[in-house]
C-alpha positions in Angstrom: -53.4 -85.2 43.6 -50.4 -83.8 41.9 -50.5 -85.4 38.4 -50.8 -84.5 34.8 -54.6 -84.3 34.8 -54.6 -82.0 37.8 -52.0 -79.7 36.2 -54.0 -79.7 32.9 -57.2 -78.9 34.7 -55.6 -76.1 36.7 -54.3 -74.5 33.5 -57.8 -74.7 32.0 -59.3 -73.1 35.1 -56.8 -70.3 35.2 -57.4 -69.3 31.6 -61.1 -70.2 31.7 -60.5 -71.9 28.3 -61.9 -75.2 27.2 -61.4 -74.6 23.4 -60.0 -77.5 21.4 -57.0 -75.4 20.4 -56.1 -74.6 24.0 -56.5 -78.2 25.1 -54.4 -79.4 22.2 -51.6 -77.0 23.3 -51.5 -78.3 26.9 -49.1 -81.2 26.2 -46.6 -78.8 24.6 -47.0 -76.3 27.5 -46.3 -78.9 30.2 -43.5 -80.5 28.3 -41.7 -77.2 27.8 -42.2 -76.3 31.5 -40.8 -79.7 32.5 -37.7 -79.2 30.3 -36.9 -75.8 31.8 -37.3 -77.2 35.4 -35.0 -80.2 34.7 -32.4 -78.0 33.1 -32.3 -75.6 36.0 -32.9 -78.0 38.9 -30.1 -80.4 39.9 -31.2 -81.5 43.4 -31.1 -84.6 45.5 -34.7 -85.2 44.3 -33.4 -86.1 40.8 -30.3 -87.9 42.0 -31.0 -91.6 41.2 -28.9 -94.5 42.4 -27.8 -97.9 41.0 -26.0 -100.6 42.9 -23.8 -103.5 42.0 -20.6 -105.4 42.9 -17.2 -104.7 41.5 -15.5 -107.5 39.6 -12.0 -108.6 40.4 -11.3 -109.5 36.8 -13.0 -106.7 35.0 -12.7 -103.0 35.9 -15.8 -101.9 34.0 -19.2 -101.1 35.6 -22.4 -100.5 33.6 -23.8 -97.0 33.0 -27.5 -96.8 33.9 -29.6 -96.3 30.9 -31.4 -93.2 32.3 -28.2 -91.5 33.4 -27.5 -87.9 32.3 -24.4 -87.2 34.3 -22.6 -89.1 37.2 -22.6 -87.5 40.6 -20.7 -89.9 42.9 -19.5 -93.4 43.3 -18.8 -95.1 46.6 -18.2 -98.6 47.8 -18.4 -100.6 51.0 -15.0 -102.0 51.8 -13.4 -104.0 54.5 -15.0 -103.6 57.9 -18.1 -101.9 56.4 -16.2 -98.7 55.7 -17.7 -96.5 52.9 -15.2 -95.0 50.5 -15.9 -92.4 47.8 -14.1 -92.7 44.5 -12.9 -89.7 42.6 -14.2 -89.0 39.1 -11.4 -88.4 36.5 -11.1 -88.3 32.7 -10.2 -91.7 31.2 -6.8 -90.3 30.0 -5.9 -89.3 33.6 -6.6 -92.8 34.8 -4.3 -94.2 32.1 -1.5 -92.0 33.4 -2.1 -93.1 37.0 -2.6 -96.7 36.1 -1.1 -97.5 32.7 -1.7 -101.2 33.3 -5.4 -102.0 33.6 -4.7 -105.2 35.5 -3.0 -103.5 38.4 -5.2 -104.2 41.4 -5.9 -102.4 44.6 -8.5 -100.4 46.5 -10.5 -98.4 43.9 -9.5 -94.7 43.8 -10.9 -93.4 40.5 -13.6 -93.9 38.0 -14.1 -92.5 34.5 -16.7 -92.7 31.7 -15.5 -94.7 28.7 -16.4 -94.8 25.0 -18.2 -98.1 25.5 -21.1 -96.5 27.5 -19.7 -97.8 30.8 -17.4 -96.6 33.6 -13.9 -97.8 34.3 -12.7 -98.2 37.9 -9.0 -98.0 38.7 -7.2 -99.7 40.0 -8.8 -103.1 39.3 -10.8 -103.8 42.5 -9.1 -106.2 44.8 -12.4 -107.5 46.1 -16.0 -107.7 44.8 -17.1 -104.8 47.0 -20.7 -103.6 46.7 -20.9 -100.1 45.2 -23.5 -97.4 44.7 -23.4 -94.9 41.9 -25.4 -91.7 42.2 -26.3 -89.8 39.1 -28.5 -87.1 37.6 -31.3 -89.0 36.1 -33.5 -88.4 33.1 -36.9 -87.7 34.7 -39.7 -88.2 32.1 -42.1 -85.3 31.6 -45.7 -85.6 32.9 -48.0 -86.7 30.1 -51.2 -88.7 29.4 -49.1 -91.8 29.6 -46.8 -90.8 32.5 -49.1 -89.3 35.1 -46.5 -87.9 37.5 -42.9 -87.9 38.5 -40.8 -87.2 41.6 -40.5 -83.5 40.7 -44.2 -82.9 40.0 -45.0 -84.6 43.3 -42.5 -82.5 45.3 -42.8 -79.2 43.5 -46.3 -79.0 42.0 -46.4 -75.2 42.5 -43.2 -74.8 40.5 -44.6 -76.8 37.7 -47.8 -74.8 37.7 -45.9 -71.5 37.7 -43.6 -72.6 34.9 -46.6 -74.0 32.9 -48.5 -70.7 33.3 -45.5 -68.8 32.1 -45.2 -71.1 29.1 -48.9 -70.5 28.3 -48.7 -66.8 28.5 -49.9 -66.3 25.0 -53.3 -67.5 26.1 -53.8 -64.7 28.6 -56.9 -62.7 27.8 -56.4 -59.5 29.8 -53.8 -57.5 31.8 -54.9 -59.1 35.1 -54.0 -62.6 33.8 -50.8 -61.3 32.3 -49.7 -59.8 35.7 -50.6 -63.1 37.5 -48.6 -65.1 35.0 -45.6 -62.9 35.4 -45.8 -63.3 39.2 -46.1 -67.1 38.9 -43.1 -67.2 36.5 -41.0 -65.1 38.9 -42.0 -67.4 41.8 -41.2 -70.5 39.9 -37.8 -69.3 38.8 -36.8 -67.9 42.3 -37.9 -71.2 43.9 -35.8 -73.2 41.4 -32.8 -71.0 42.2 -33.3 -71.6 46.0 -33.6 -75.3 45.5 -30.5 -75.3 43.3 -28.5 -73.6 46.0 -29.5 -76.3 48.4 -28.0 -79.1 46.2 -25.7 -81.6 47.8 -22.0 -80.8 47.3 -20.4 -83.9 45.9 -17.0 -85.1 47.0 -14.1 -83.8 45.0 -11.5 -86.1 46.5 -11.2 -89.7 47.7 -12.5 -89.9 51.2 -14.0 -92.2 53.7 -16.6 -92.0 56.5 
């Protein structure tokens, strides 16, 4: 079972420490480990998706509440053809389409100040769309037993947590093992990061 309790118990077993001070420090250790993993790891496993339908009268689509950064937007057009939409700054869309009511096949999307995305030109049909984004994955805790990263990469979590807990090492053997685990966790994260999906940088279809 790859969950918060298992990770906590493994930390306690490694350090052979059941003191109240150590147990009280475990939430901080795991949270800090999680934050480092999320910052470094931008893989398909934390690419979340949201779906909807374009409006033919409003060029705005909602921004998912747990979104950190957008990764792609595509829609299913006539004949079931999937088309990717190119991300641009809002100012660039204004230059390309100065009149928001201009309609056509969507080409661009941009984040707006109203915590939404603008699609341009105004969709000519209520096509279904999917937006992929880097999501906010909550850290494992007593109230959130696990997440997709802990399930997939438990050994990375353990290595990073051990590294975060290095101050609890009691001898040189433990310190050496912690350093090894930390190196393993960081190298694995770099390998996973290198395998990340390359997002489209232009409008294209498939």
